[in-house]
C-alpha positions in Angstrom: 4.7 242.3 61.0 2.8 238.7 59.8 2.3 238.6 62.8 0.6 242.3 63.5 -1.4 241.4 60.3 -2.8 238.5 61.8 -3.9 240.3 64.1 -5.9 243.2 62.1 -6.8 240.7 60.4 -8.7 239.4 63.7 -9.5 242.2 64.6 -11.2 243.3 61.5 -13.8 239.8 62.0 -14.7 241.1 65.1 -15.8 244.1 64.2 -18.3 242.3 61.1 -18.7 239.8 63.4 -20.8 241.7 65.9 -23.1 243.4 63.8 -24.1 240.3 62.2 -24.8 238.7 65.3 -27.0 241.9 66.7 -28.6 241.5 62.7 -29.3 238.4 63.6 -30.8 238.5 66.9 -33.1 241.4 65.2 -34.1 239.2 62.1 -35.8 237.0 64.9 -37.5 239.3 65.6 -38.2 241.1 62.7 -39.1 239.3 59.7 -38.7 241.9 57.4 -34.7 243.6 57.6 -33.9 245.9 54.3 -30.5 244.3 52.7 -29.5 247.3 51.1 -29.5 248.4 54.3 -27.4 246.0 55.8 -24.6 246.2 52.4 -24.5 250.1 53.2 -23.6 249.8 57.3 -21.2 247.0 56.2 -19.2 249.3 53.9 -19.3 252.0 56.6 -17.6 249.6 59.3 -15.3 248.7 56.3 -14.2 252.5 56.1 -14.2 253.1 59.9 -11.8 250.5 60.3 -9.8 251.4 57.6 -9.5 254.7 59.9 -7.2 253.4 62.7 -3.8 253.9 62.7 -1.5 251.3 62.9 1.2 252.6 64.7 3.9 250.4 63.2 5.8 253.5 62.1 5.7 255.8 65.5 9.1 256.6 66.9 10.3 253.8 69.3 9.5 256.7 72.4 6.3 256.7 71.8 4.9 252.9 71.1 4.7 251.5 75.0 7.1 248.6 75.6 6.7 245.1 74.7 8.0 241.8 74.0 6.0 239.6 72.0 5.1 242.1 69.0 1.3 243.6 69.8 -0.3 245.7 67.7 -1.2 249.3 69.6 -3.7 251.7 67.9 -4.0 255.1 68.6 -7.1 254.7 70.7 -6.9 253.0 73.9 -8.9 249.4 74.2 -11.6 251.1 76.4 -12.2 253.9 73.7 -12.4 251.3 70.9 -15.1 249.2 72.3 -17.0 252.2 73.6 -16.7 253.4 70.3 -18.4 250.0 68.9 -21.1 249.6 71.1 -21.9 253.4 70.3 -22.2 252.7 66.6 -24.1 249.9 67.3 -27.0 250.9 69.3 -27.1 253.7 66.7 -27.5 251.2 64.0 -29.7 249.3 66.1 -32.3 252.2 66.3 -32.3 253.9 62.2 -33.2 249.8 61.7 -36.0 249.7 64.2 -37.6 253.2 62.7 -36.9 251.9 58.9 -38.9 248.8 59.7 -41.4 250.9 62.1 -41.7 252.8 58.9 -43.1 250.1 57.0 -46.7 248.9 57.2 -47.3 246.2 58.5 -48.6 243.0 56.3 -52.1 242.0 57.2 -53.5 238.5 57.8 -55.4 236.7 54.8 -58.7 235.8 56.2 -60.4 232.7 54.7 -63.2 233.0 53.0 -66.3 231.2 54.3 -66.7 227.3 54.0 -69.4 226.3 51.4 -71.4 223.4 51.9 -69.3 221.1 49.8 -66.6 221.6 52.4 -68.4 221.1 54.9 -70.3 217.9 53.6 -66.6 217.3 52.9 -65.4 217.8 56.3 -68.3 215.8 58.2 -67.6 213.0 55.8 -63.4 213.1 57.2 -65.0 213.3 61.1 -66.8 210.3 60.1 -64.4 208.2 59.0 -62.4 209.2 61.6 -64.7 208.2 64.0 -65.4 205.0 62.5 -61.6 204.0 62.3 -61.1 204.9 65.9 -64.2 202.3 66.9 -62.5 199.3 64.3 -59.1 200.1 66.3 -60.8 199.9 69.3 -62.9 196.7 68.6 -59.9 195.4 67.8 -57.7 195.6 71.0 -61.1 194.6 73.5 -62.7 191.6 71.5 -60.8 188.7 71.6 -63.2 186.7 69.7 -63.3 189.8 67.3 -59.8 189.9 66.8 -59.8 186.4 65.9 -62.6 186.4 63.6 -61.0 189.9 61.6 -57.7 187.5 61.2 -59.8 184.4 59.8 -58.9 183.0 63.1 -61.8 180.8 63.1 -60.4 177.7 64.9 -58.4 180.2 68.0 -61.4 181.5 68.5 -63.7 178.6 68.5 -60.8 176.5 70.6 -60.9 179.8 73.4 -65.0 179.4 73.1 -65.0 175.9 74.2 -62.3 176.9 77.1 -64.7 179.5 78.4 -67.8 177.3 78.2 -65.6 174.0 79.8 -64.7 176.2 82.7 -68.2 177.3 83.3 -69.3 174.1 83.1 -66.4 173.0 85.7 -67.5 175.8 88.7 -70.8 174.4 88.6 -70.6 171.3 88.9 -68.2 172.4 92.1 -71.4 174.2 92.7 -73.2 171.6 92.6 -71.2 169.5 94.1 -71.1 171.1 97.3 -74.6 172.5 97.5 -75.4 168.4 97.6 -73.0 168.3 100.3 -74.6 170.8 102.1 -78.2 169.4 101.8 -76.9 166.1 102.5 -75.6 167.0 106.3 -78.9 168.1 106.6 -80.7 165.4 105.5 -78.3 162.5 105.7 -78.2 160.7 102.4 -76.4 158.0 102.0 -74.5 158.6 104.9 -72.5 156.4 107.1 -73.8 154.5 110.2 -70.2 154.4 111.2 -70.0 155.3 115.2 -68.4 158.1 116.8 -67.7 159.5 120.5 -68.0 163.0 120.4 -67.7 164.9 124.1 -69.5 168.0 124.5 -69.6 170.4 127.8 -72.3 172.7 129.6 -72.5 175.6 128.2 -70.8 174.9 124.0 -72.7 177.2 121.9 -74.4 175.7 118.6 -71.3 176.8 116.6 -68.5 175.2 119.4 -71.2 171.7 118.8 -71.0 172.0 114.9 -66.9 173.0 115.2 -66.5 168.9 117.2 -68.3 167.3 114.4 -66.8 168.8 111.5 -63.6 167.4 113.8 -65.2 164.2 113.9 -66.1 164.0 110.2 -69.8 163.8 110.6 -70.5 166.9 108.6 -69.0 168.2 106.2 -69.4 171.9 105.3 -69.6 173.4 108.8 -70.6 177.1 108.1 -73.3 175.9 106.2 -74.8 174.1 108.6 -74.1 176.9 111.3 -76.1 179.1 108.9 -79.1 176.6 108.7 -78.9 176.4 112.3 -78.6 179.9 113.1 -81.9 180.7 110.1 -85.0 178.0 111.6 -84.2 179.0 114.8 -84.5 182.9 114.1 -87.9 181.9 112.3 -88.7 179.9 115.1 -87.7 181.6 117.8 -86.3 185.0 117.1 -84.4 185.2 120.4 -82.8 182.1 120.1 -79.4 182.1 121.6 -78.0 178.8 120.8 -78.8 175.0 122.3 -78.6 174.0 126.2 -75.9 170.8 125.5 -75.3 168.3 128.8 -72.1 167.1 129.7 -71.5 164.3 128.3 -69.7 161.8 125.5 -71.7 160.7 122.6 -72.5 158.1 120.1 -73.0 159.9 116.7 -73.3 158.7 113.5 -73.3 160.7 109.5 -77.0 158.7 109.2 -78.5 160.5 112.0 -78.2 164.4 110.4 -77.1 167.5 111.7 -80.3 168.0 113.4 -80.8 164.7 115.1 -77.2 165.0 116.5 -77.5 168.1 117.8 -81.0 167.3 119.9 -79.1 164.1 120.9 -76.2 166.3 123.0 -79.0 168.5 124.1 -80.3 165.1 125.6 -83.9 166.5 123.7 -85.2 162.5 122.5 -89.0 164.2 122.7 -89.9 162.9 119.4 -87.6 159.5 119.6 -89.3 155.9 120.8 -89.1 154.7 124.0 -88.2 151.8 125.5 -89.0 149.7 129.2 -85.3 148.0 130.5 -85.0 146.3 134.2 -81.9 146.0 135.8 -81.5 143.3 138.1 -80.1 144.3 141.9 -76.1 142.9 142.1 -75.8 143.6 138.2 -71.6 145.1 137.4 -71.9 148.3 135.0 -70.6 146.1 132.1 -73.8 144.2 132.4 -75.6 147.1 132.2 -74.2 148.3 128.8 -74.5 145.8 127.2 -78.3 145.5 127.9 -78.6 148.8 127.3 -76.3 148.3 123.5 -78.7 145.3 123.2 -81.8 147.4 123.1 -80.4 150.6 121.1 -80.7 153.1 123.3 -76.8 153.5 123.7 -73.7 151.6 122.5 -71.7 149.9 125.5 -68.2 151.4 124.4 -69.5 154.9 125.1 -71.8 153.7 128.1 -68.7 152.6 129.3 -66.4 155.8 128.4 -68.7 158.0 129.6 -69.4 156.4 133.3 -64.7 156.3 133.2 -64.1 159.9 131.8 -67.1 162.2 133.1 -67.1 163.5 136.5 -70.7 163.7 138.1 -69.9 164.7 141.4 -70.6 168.2 141.2 -74.4 167.5 140.3 -74.2 164.6 142.8 -72.4 165.2 145.9 -72.5 161.7 147.3 -69.7 161.0 144.5 -67.2 163.3 146.2 -65.6 160.7 148.5 -64.8 158.0 145.7 -61.2 158.0 146.2 -59.1 157.4 143.6 -60.6 157.4 140.4 -57.9 156.1 138.7 -57.4 153.5 140.3 -61.3 152.0 140.1 -62.2 149.4 137.3 -65.7 151.4 136.9 -65.9 154.9 138.4 -69.6 154.5 139.0 -70.2 151.2 139.8 -72.3 150.8 142.8 -74.3 153.6 142.4 -75.9 152.6 139.0 -79.5 151.8 141.0 -81.0 148.2 140.2 -84.8 149.7 139.2 -86.9 149.5 136.1 -86.4 152.8 133.4 -87.8 154.1 130.5 -85.5 154.8 127.6 -85.2 156.2 124.2 -83.7 154.6 121.4 -80.7 156.3 120.6 -80.4 158.2 124.3 -77.0 159.3 124.8 -75.2 157.5 127.4 -74.7 160.7 129.7 -78.4 160.7 130.1 -78.6 156.8 130.4 -75.7 157.7 133.7 -77.9 160.4 135.3 -81.1 158.9 135.2 -79.5 156.0 137.0 -78.0 158.4 139.4 -80.7 160.4 139.6 -83.0 157.5 140.9 -79.4 156.5 143.4 -79.9 160.1 145.2 -83.9 159.8 145.5 -83.0 156.1 147.6 -80.1 157.5 149.6 -82.3 158.9 152.4 -81.4 161.3 154.6 -81.6 158.7 157.6 -78.7 156.7 155.7 -76.1 159.4 155.9 -77.0 159.8 159.5 -76.7 155.9 160.2 -73.3 156.1 158.0 -71.7 159.0 160.0 -72.9 157.1 163.1 -70.8 154.4 162.8 -68.4 156.6 161.4 -67.9 155.0 157.1 -68.6 156.8 154.0 -70.7 156.5 151.6 -68.4 154.6 149.2 -67.8 152.3 151.9 -71.1 151.3 153.1 -72.0 150.6 149.2 -68.9 148.5 148.9 -70.0 146.2 151.8 -73.3 146.8 150.4 -72.9 145.4 146.8 -70.8 142.5 148.8 -73.9 141.3 150.9 -75.4 141.4 147.3 -73.0 138.7 146.0 -72.9 136.9 149.1 -76.5 136.3 150.1 -78.4 133.8 148.6 -81.8 135.9 149.9 -82.5 139.6 151.5 -83.0 138.0 155.0 -79.0 136.6 154.8 -77.9 139.7 154.5 -78.3 141.6 157.8 -76.4 138.6 159.2 -73.3 138.4 156.8 -72.8 141.9 157.3 -72.3 141.2 161.0 -69.3 139.1 159.7 -68.3 141.4 157.7 -68.0 144.3 160.2 -66.3 141.8 163.2 -63.5 140.7 160.9 -63.1 144.3 159.6 -63.2 145.1 163.9 -61.1 142.6 165.2 -57.0 142.8 164.9 -57.1 138.6 164.2 -58.1 139.2 160.9 -56.6 141.1 158.5 -58.5 140.1 155.1 -61.9 139.5 154.7 -62.0 136.5 152.3 -64.7 137.1 150.6 -65.3 134.7 147.5 -67.3 137.6 145.8 -64.9 139.4 145.4 -62.6 137.2 143.9 -65.0 136.0 141.9 -65.5 140.3 140.4 -61.6 139.8 139.5 -61.9 137.2 137.7 -65.2 137.5 136.0 -65.8 140.9 135.6 -62.5 142.5 135.3 -60.0 140.2 133.9 -62.1 139.4 130.4 -61.4 142.8 129.5 -57.7 142.4 129.4 -55.2 141.0 127.1 -52.2 138.8 127.8 -50.1 142.3 127.4 -47.1 143.1 128.9 -49.7 146.5 130.2 -52.6 144.7 130.5 -50.8 142.0 132.9 -49.4 144.6 135.3 -53.2 145.8 135.3 -54.5 142.4 135.9 -52.1 142.7 139.2 -52.9 145.8 140.2 -56.8 145.4 140.1 -55.9 141.9 142.1 -54.1 143.5 144.9 -57.4 146.1 145.0 -60.3 143.9 144.9 -59.7 140.3 145.5 -60.0 140.2 149.3 -58.0 136.9 149.1 -55.1 138.8 148.1 -52.2 139.7 150.8 -52.1 143.2 149.3 -55.9 143.7 149.8 -56.5 144.3 153.2 -59.8 145.2 154.8 -62.6 146.5 152.3 -61.7 146.6 148.3 -61.0 149.8 147.1 -65.3 150.1 145.6 -68.0 148.2 145.4 -68.4 144.9 142.8 -72.0 145.1 141.8 -74.5 147.3 142.3 -76.7 146.4 145.0 -80.2 147.2 145.9 -82.1 148.9 148.7 -81.9 145.7 151.1 -78.5 145.2 150.8 -77.7 148.8 151.2 -80.1 148.5 154.3 -78.5 145.4 155.6 -74.9 147.5 155.1 -76.4 150.5 157.5 -77.9 147.8 159.6 -75.9 144.4 160.4 -76.5 141.9 163.3 -75.2 141.6 166.5 -73.3 138.2 166.3 -69.8 137.0 166.9 -69.7 134.7 163.6 -66.3 135.6 161.8 -67.2 132.5 159.2 -70.0 131.3 156.9 -70.5 129.2 153.4 -73.6 128.0 151.9 -74.5 124.6 150.4 -76.0 123.9 147.0 -79.3 125.2 147.9 -78.3 128.4 149.7 -78.5 127.6 152.7 -76.7 129.4 155.0 -73.7 127.7 157.9 -71.9 130.9 160.6 -69.0 129.8 162.6 -68.0 132.2 165.2 -64.4 129.4 165.2 -62.2 128.3 162.1 -63.3 125.4 163.9 -66.6 124.9 164.0 -65.8 126.5 159.8 -64.3 123.7 159.0 -67.2 121.0 161.1 -69.7 123.0 158.7 -67.9 122.3 155.5 -68.1 118.8 156.2 -71.6 119.5 157.2 -72.1 120.9 153.4 -70.8 117.7 152.2 -72.0 115.0 153.5 -75.6 116.4 152.8 -74.7 116.5 148.8 
């Protein structure tokens, strides 16, 4: 029974809670609920619950079988639920009708603001704006924050740091600007010579890059802009300088424009000098004279002589043989004559002056005569260089030429045995070498290529041993017809010829007795 009463209490609680839930839901929508109606509805629900029959004393046959002592009602659970839903709906409708009958309270409309209130509102808005302004200044201004907080020392330090940064970058800009201007004006720049290689077809920008790489200028971007600007002003259609292939000796003290004009072989504003080079001078002797007269340095002249290929411009240089083994590649082709040079002229331009002169002097008949003899230009020039050194004067050259050709054509003479070739080795080649192992090997190689007394040097040497004049070239192409195989000179330059070695020895005794 205790279980049954407990079930009754739970059922009563459900009936009590259901309307409460609905009432609570409705109260959120309707703020004004009638308290007396609620109490009345509660009493009615309690009376209705009490009217339910508890089938506790019903006959056993009318009871449904159970094993757990459940509570049964006269009506079915479904009927009970339907009844509860119907009553709840009816009560909700009644409450809605009662609420609708009550007049809705109108909202109070505030009276219009007075002038005083308006002034107060305006003053309040101004104070709010002032606060916002102060807050903004506090977050955005460092110095304002520092001074507001009373940290004047920190603010002054920050200001000093700011000024120091400005001063630092100002100095950097000034130094950069001075460097840019100095590239153009070359003030207090070094006179240390630097050799640079320039090729045909290079642009101004490419040449300026080479100057920068060799530390001849410091600010290549400014230099490029400067050259472009001055040429756009003077020559709107300017496309770049016409540079000449060569190795140029430049110095930072020359300035940008002078260095570029040097590589362009433009010396129209430079001072000129007239120099004469005798027949028989070597390339090294010519280089020394050019340097002594400030035309170009000896080193740049020799370097250009060895490294620059001039054969495309001058076809007569195309048959020089092994250029790597020749002591001076263009030896023999630096035509001896008097020239006008510019002070500070580049080595490439200087060499072209010699080659242009040789090209003019080597007339068509020379080529025809060389072809008749089955000789190349280089072989003719090699014979001419020996004649230039062996002959005491031009009158002896044709006869000495016959001796050389007789030996070359005879099977009895494998070696020319000309003193001039040995002298070239000892006086021209050897002084350029050191005692190092590498240079010693070079000396041996040059001896076998140039010294006609060496058993390895059969026939003509590998190339000319000096730069001969026109008389020697002509004699090499037009030798006399003799039977001589020997010749020697006395101290006065007189020459003695011989067809046999016995005659040659006899001539030696004559010279000895004469002296």
